[in-house]
Structures are given as C-alpha cells and as structure tokens.
C-alpha positions in Angstrom: -12.1 -21.2 -0.6 -13.8 -24.4 -1.3 -16.4 -25.2 1.5 -15.2 -27.4 4.3 -17.6 -30.0 3.4 -16.4 -30.3 -0.1 -12.7 -30.1 0.6 -12.9 -32.7 3.2 -14.7 -34.8 0.8 -11.8 -34.6 -1.7 -9.3 -35.4 1.0 -11.2 -38.2 2.2 -11.2 -39.8 -1.2 -7.5 -40.3 -1.1 -5.5 -42.3 1.4 -3.6 -40.6 3.9 -0.5 -41.6 2.5 -1.1 -39.8 -0.6 -1.4 -36.4 0.9 2.1 -35.2 0.1 2.9 -37.4 -2.9 3.8 -35.8 -6.1 1.5 -36.6 -9.2 2.7 -39.4 -11.3 0.3 -38.5 -14.1 1.5 -36.5 -17.3 1.5 -32.8 -16.8 -1.2 -30.9 -18.7 0.9 -28.0 -19.7 4.7 -27.4 -19.8 5.5 -23.8 -20.4 8.5 -23.2 -22.6 7.2 -20.9 -25.3 3.9 -19.4 -26.2 3.5 -21.9 -28.9 4.4 -24.8 -26.7 2.0 -23.5 -24.0 -0.9 -23.1 -26.5 -0.2 -26.6 -28.0 0.1 -28.4 -24.6 -3.2 -26.8 -23.2 -5.1 -27.2 -26.3 -7.1 -30.3 -27.4 -5.6 -32.8 -29.7 -7.6 -31.2 -32.7 -6.1 -27.7 -32.1 -9.4 -26.2 -30.6 -9.3 -24.5 -27.2 -9.9 -26.6 -24.2 -13.5 -26.0 -22.6 -11.8 -24.8 -19.4 -10.7 -21.8 -21.1 -7.5 -19.8 -21.9 -4.1 -20.8 -21.1 -3.4 -18.9 -17.7 -2.3 -19.0 -14.1 -4.1 -16.2 -12.5 -2.7 -13.6 -10.1 -4.6 -10.6 -8.5 -2.6 -7.8 -9.8 -4.1 -5.2 -7.4 -2.9 -7.2 -4.3 0.8 -7.6 -5.6 3.4 -6.6 -2.9 6.1 -4.0 -4.1 9.8 -4.3 -3.2 11.1 -1.8 -0.6 12.9 1.4 -1.6 15.6 0.7 -4.3 15.9 -2.9 -3.2 14.7 -5.7 -5.5 13.6 -7.8 -2.8 10.1 -8.0 -1.7 10.2 -7.9 2.2 7.1 -9.0 4.1 6.6 -9.0 7.9 4.5 -11.7 9.2 3.5 -12.3 12.8 1.9 -15.0 14.9 -1.3 -14.0 16.5 -1.6 -15.0 20.2 -3.7 -17.8 19.1 -0.7 -19.5 17.8 0.8 -20.1 21.2 -0.3 -22.6 23.9 0.7 -23.3 27.2 1.1 -26.7 29.2 0.8 -30.0 27.4 0.2 -28.2 24.0 3.1 -25.8 24.2 5.6 -28.1 22.4 2.9 -29.2 19.9 2.1 -25.5 18.8 5.9 -24.6 18.7 6.6 -27.6 16.3 3.7 -26.7 14.3 4.9 -23.1 13.9 8.4 -24.1 13.1 7.0 -26.6 10.4 5.0 -24.0 8.8 7.9 -21.4 8.7 10.3 -24.1 7.3 8.0 -25.2 4.4 7.2 -21.7 3.4 11.1 -21.0 3.4 11.7 -24.2 1.3 9.1 -23.2 -1.3 8.1 -19.6 -1.9 11.1 -18.0 -0.4 13.9 -20.3 -1.8 12.6 -19.7 -5.4 12.2 -15.9 -5.4 13.4 -12.7 -4.1 10.7 -12.6 -1.4 12.0 -12.2 2.0 10.0 -12.6 5.3 10.5 -11.9 8.9 8.4 -13.7 11.6 7.4 -11.9 14.7 5.8 -13.5 17.9 3.8 -10.2 18.5 1.8 -8.2 15.8 1.8 -4.6 14.9 0.0 -2.5 12.3 2.2 -3.3 9.1 2.3 -7.0 9.7 0.5 -9.7 8.1 -1.2 -11.6 10.9 -1.4 -15.5 11.1 -3.9 -16.8 13.4 -4.5 -20.3 14.6 -8.0 -21.9 14.8 -9.4 -25.5 14.6 -11.2 -24.6 11.2 -10.4 -24.6 7.6 -7.2 -22.8 6.7 -7.5 -19.7 4.6 -5.5 -16.7 3.4 -5.3 -13.6 1.4 -2.8 -10.6 1.3 -4.3 -9.3 4.5 -3.7 -12.4 6.6 -4.1 -16.0 7.0 -5.5 -18.7 9.3 -3.7 -22.0 10.1 -4.9 -25.1 11.8 -2.6 -26.7 14.2 -4.8 -29.5 16.0 -7.4 -30.8 13.5 -9.7 -32.0 16.1 -12.8 -30.6 14.4 -11.7 -29.8 10.8 -10.1 -32.7 8.8 -9.5 -34.9 11.8 -7.6 -37.4 9.6 -4.7 -35.0 10.0 -4.6 -35.7 13.8 -4.2 -39.4 13.6 -0.4 -39.1 14.5 2.2 -36.5 14.9 3.8 -37.2 11.5 0.5 -36.7 9.7 -0.5 -33.5 11.7 2.9 -31.8 10.8 2.6 -33.0 7.3 -0.9 -31.2 7.0 0.4 -28.1 8.5 3.3 -27.9 6.1 1.0 -28.5 3.0 -1.5 -26.0 4.1 1.0 -23.2 5.0 2.4 -23.5 1.6 -0.9 -23.0 -0.1 -2.1 -20.2 2.3 1.2 -18.4 1.8 0.5 -18.4 -2.0 -2.6 -16.5 -1.2 -0.7 -14.0 0.9 1.4 -13.3 -2.2 -1.8 -12.7 -4.3 -2.2 -16.0 -6.0 -5.9 -16.9 -6.1 -6.9 -20.5 -6.7 -5.8 -22.0 -10.1 -9.5 -22.5 -10.9 -10.5 -18.9 -10.5 -10.7 -17.7 -14.0 -12.8 -14.9 -15.5 -14.2 -17.3 -17.9 -15.9 -19.1 -14.9 -15.1 -22.6 -16.3 -12.6 -23.5 -13.6 -10.1 -26.3 -14.4 -10.2 -30.0 -15.3 -7.8 -32.3 -13.1 -5.7 -35.1 -14.5 -8.4 -37.5 -13.4 -11.2 -35.8 -15.4 -12.7 -34.1 -12.4 -13.7 -30.4 -12.9 -13.0 -27.9 -10.1 -15.4 -24.9 -10.5 -14.6 -21.5 -10.0 -15.0 -20.4 -6.3 -18.0 -18.4 -5.2 -16.2 -17.1 -2.1 -14.3 -14.0 -0.9 -11.2 -14.6 -2.8 -12.7 -15.2 -6.4 -11.6 -12.4 -8.5 -13.2 -10.8 -11.5 -10.0 -9.1 -13.0 -6.8 -10.9 -13.2 -3.4 -11.2 -14.8 -2.8 -14.3 -16.9 0.7 -15.3 -16.0 1.3 -19.0 -17.2 -0.5 -22.0 -18.6 -3.1 -23.9 -17.0 -1.4 -26.1 -14.2 -3.5 -28.5 -12.3 -0.4 -29.4 -10.4 -0.1 -26.0 -9.1 0.0 -25.5 -5.2 -3.0 -23.3 -5.8 -5.0 -25.8 -7.5 -7.6 -27.9 -5.8 -6.8 -30.9 -7.9 -5.4 -33.9 -6.1 -2.1 -33.7 -8.0 -1.9 -30.1 -6.8 -2.5 -28.4 -3.5 -2.0 -31.5 -1.4 1.5 -32.4 -2.7 2.9 -29.5 -0.6 5.2 -28.6 -3.2 5.5 -25.7 -6.0 5.3 -26.9 -9.6 7.7 -25.7 -12.2 5.0 -23.2 -13.4 4.4 -22.1 -9.9 8.1 -21.3 -9.7 8.2 -19.5 -13.1 5.1 -17.5 -12.3 6.4 -16.6 -8.9 9.7 -15.3 -10.4 7.9 -13.6 -12.9 6.1 -11.4 -10.5 8.7 -11.3 -7.5 11.9 -11.9 -9.2 14.7 -14.4 -8.6 17.9 -15.6 -9.8 18.4 -15.3 -13.7 15.2 -13.3 -14.2 16.1 -10.6 -16.7 13.8 -8.6 -18.5 14.3 -10.0 -22.1 14.6 -7.8 -25.2 11.6 -7.6 -27.5 9.4 -9.3 -25.0 6.4 -8.4 -22.9 6.6 -6.9 -19.6 4.4 -5.0 -17.0 5.5 -1.5 -16.0 4.2 -0.3 -12.9 4.7 2.8 -10.8 5.9 3.2 -7.2 2.0 3.7 -6.1 1.6 0.2 -7.6 -0.4 1.5 -10.6 0.4 0.0 -14.0 1.0 1.5 -17.4 -2.2 0.6 -19.1 -1.5 2.2 -22.4 -4.1 4.6 -24.0 -6.7 3.7 -21.2 -4.2 5.5 -18.7 -2.6 4.1 -15.4 -4.6 1.9 -13.1 -4.5 -0.6 -10.4 -5.0 -3.4 -12.8 -2.2 -4.7 -15.0 -2.3 -4.4 -18.7 0.5 -6.0 -20.8 3.2 -3.4 -22.1 5.4 -4.6 -25.0 8.8 -3.4 -24.2 10.9 -3.4 -27.3 14.7 -3.1 -27.0 16.0 -0.9 -29.8 19.6 -2.4 -29.9 20.3 -5.6 -31.7 20.7 -8.8 -29.9 18.7 -11.1 -27.5 20.4 -10.3 -24.3 18.3 -8.9 -21.3 17.6 -5.2 -20.9 20.2 -3.2 -18.9 20.8 0.3 -17.3 22.0 2.8 -20.1 20.0 1.2 -23.0 17.3 2.6 -25.0 13.7 1.0 -25.4 10.5 1.7 -26.8 7.3 1.0 -25.1 4.1 -0.1 -27.1 0.7 -1.5 -26.2 -1.6 -2.8 -28.9 0.4 -1.1 -31.8 0.4 2.4 -29.9 3.8 3.6 -28.9 4.4 5.8 -25.7 5.7 9.0 -26.9 5.5 12.9 -26.4 4.7 15.8 -28.8 6.9 18.7 -29.2 5.4 22.0 -28.3 5.6 25.3 -30.4 7.9 28.1 -29.1 6.6 29.8 -26.0 4.6 26.7 -24.7 5.4 24.6 -21.6 7.5 21.6 -22.6 5.0 19.4 -20.8 1.8 20.9 -22.3 1.8 18.5 -25.4 1.7 15.6 -23.0 2.6 12.0 -23.0 0.5 10.1 -25.5 0.1 6.6 -26.8 -0.3 6.8 -30.7 0.0 4.2 -33.4 1.6 6.9 -35.7 4.7 6.7 -33.6 7.4 4.1 -34.0 10.3 2.5 -32.0 12.9 4.9 -33.5 11.1 8.1 -32.8 10.1 7.1 -29.1 13.2 6.1 -27.6 13.4 6.0 -23.8 16.7 5.7 -22.0 16.8 3.2 -19.0 18.7 4.7 -16.0 19.4 3.6 -12.5 17.2 4.8 -9.6 19.1 6.8 -6.9 21.2 4.3 -4.8 19.8 1.1 -6.3 22.4 -1.7 -5.9 23.1 -4.6 -8.1 24.7 -5.1 -11.7 23.7 -3.4 -14.8 21.1 -6.0 -15.9 17.5 -5.1 -15.5 15.9 -8.0 -13.7 12.2 -8.4 -12.5 11.3 -5.9 -9.8 14.7 -4.0 -10.3 14.0 -0.2 -9.9 14.8 2.1 -12.8 14.0 5.5 -14.2 12.8 6.2 -17.9 13.7 9.5 -19.7 12.7 10.7 -23.2 14.0 13.8 -24.9 12.7 15.1 -28.3 14.9 17.9 -29.4 13.4 20.7 -31.3 13.6 20.5 -35.1 13.3 24.2 -35.7 12.8 27.5 -34.2 9.2 27.2 -33.7 9.4 24.1 -31.5 10.8 23.6 -28.0 12.5 20.6 -26.5 10.3 18.0 -25.1 11.5 16.2 -22.0 9.8 13.6 -19.6 11.1 11.4 -16.9 9.4 8.6 -14.8 11.1 7.5 -11.6 11.1 4.5 -9.5 9.6 2.1 -12.0 9.5 -1.6 -11.9 9.0 -4.3 -14.4 7.4 -7.7 -14.2 8.1 -10.2 -16.9 5.0 -11.5 -18.7 5.0 -15.1 -19.5 5.3 -16.8 -21.8 7.9 -14.7 -23.7 7.1 -13.9 -27.3 
C-alpha cells in the first residue's frame, strides 16, 4: 500500500465532493481486441509508452478456486470482534458494516460468479475483516477497514454521508486485494502508471507488491485498483475491472472462445506451464479448437493445447512397456491433428454444455497403436479449470 502520508496528500488535493465522482477525462485504454488495446495504450508514434506493457496485473498464486464441481467461487468472510461497538457507537458500526457489504455486493459480486457469505464470528477457513482507525489494507488472507476516521483521513468524518461514502469506496478497493488483484501500478517493469493528469504513480515497495504476475487487461488508470484520482476513489469498477474479473472468476457470457488463449489449472491451483512443467505461477496456454467455427468450447469437443509452438501430446510405447512410460510431452514436432484431447464433464458438474470460465472439465487423449510393436497411449486429467486470457486473439 502507499504510505498513509502520501495517500492522505492525494486525497487532500481533491475536494471532498470529488471523492466518488467518475472521471470525465478520456480513458487511456479501451479493451476490444489485442490490436485495439495495443493501439490505445501506445504513444501516438506507435512506440510503447514508458510506463510499460499493456497489462492489468493479478497475482496468480493467490487466485481463489471454485468449490467442488461448482463454477462459483465461494468465499467466507467474517467480521472480527473489532467491527462491533457498544453504546453510542453501536449503530455507527452497524451502518458501516452494512455499507461495506452492500458496496462489495454491487461491484465485485454483481459482476462475477464470486459469492460470499458473512459471519459475525470468525473461524479457521474464513477471511477476517478487522476494523481499526488506520489506513485500510487487504490481501487474500484478510483486510482492515476504517469505520471512524478520527486519526486516519479525518476528512471522511466531517459528516455521516461522507463517512459512509469513504467506507464504501475503501471496501471495494480492499476486496479487490482479497480477490488477488494488486495495485494497478504494481508491474514487474517497475515503472508504475501515469494518471490522466500526468501524475506518475510508482510501483509499491510494500508487502503486496508482486514480482511475478499475470497480465490480464490493458493499463487502466480508472481501475478501482489504481491510485490515480480517476480510479480508486470513484468507488466503482471500470469496464476493464469487470472484464478482468470475469476472465478470472467467471460471469455471465464468459465462454472459453475457440482458437484463443486460456490458462489451464489443476485442482491443486497449479497451472499448465508447457515445457517448463506445472507450477504455481500461470503461463498462457493456447487452446485451439479443432472443429470449425467461432463459437465457444463445449463438453464433447476435441481441442489441442499449445504453448509457444509446442503441442501437448504423448508418445506411444513399444509392445510390453507401460502405456504411460513414454510420458506426456510438449514438442514442436506435434500438431493439432495428432494431439487431439477430448473435453468431458467432470463428475456431477451441473450447467449447460458450454465451457465457461472456471467450469470444471476433464481432458482425455488416446493414441491408438499403429502396429503390433506399439501399445495404445492413454492419458486423462480430471477436475481442470480454464481462465480466459485477455485480450482474445
């Protein structure tokens, strides 16, 4: 997080009335296609902007997984005992909790398949939200909200309307951290971002800076995760926030498109990283549908999986060897026709036949023996999920 002193300074530089206003300036980047994103985020002469590649960042190691065969990501949040007060402050704290819950519901929850339950007591598997008169913060393990603003950002305490407005705005930003979205300025190039007014917001030096990330969407200073004035303090998700959110956590009309890029991950949260093996950090896998047409993928169809020109396939063994001993390999000598994996439904997974973001599925490959010296090669992966990689190519 930005230091309290610096962040206070930015807040003080705006009138209180502008805290929740949407930006009236022109968006720096509008994501439609890869070409459009590159054009919008580049300089007029076609050269890259000095603030780096066209990315919204997400920490792939901290992404939440859907539960079981459900496509929804279900989180349990709880209020620490510090979120409650007695006497004169009882209603004040109750109104604050209600405002935070309502704003998170109207933003992150309304625009995705993330679902949350709140509890007034905490247990081991819950994300704890505590309350303290200090700078709000958050990460996938918990968050701190401010309900009173007597010491930190006292401008928020000038009246009840402003107090609840600040609570709502901060709650949306901090819940973004719970979902594993770092600050928009946190990029591995270290250059940060440039706001609409020309102010540069540098990469954080604090706890939630990241050194490995997934580049999801174009640079977006209006993002709720941005420290630009047109971003965090609006209290609203930008259009790119919503698209990036759905790319990771699913939502209405989020199919895995044919001949596009997607990230495949296992039930243990490791990703398919091609020739480098499976690991916690995501590497983009090109998922190519073999059948014609531009519709999304579906159960029962066959696909090929390719990263950097290397296709995932298997080698048939000689007679008398184990079917799996030749192993699963990534090799540029393979092609989509010879490495055809069949998508099937995982267990009792519900829903239609369309394969959407975070829908569970199995992949199976069979390579029949070509002659008497070979044996059939068979391999199956179960309970996989795909995340859509933006922009679609």
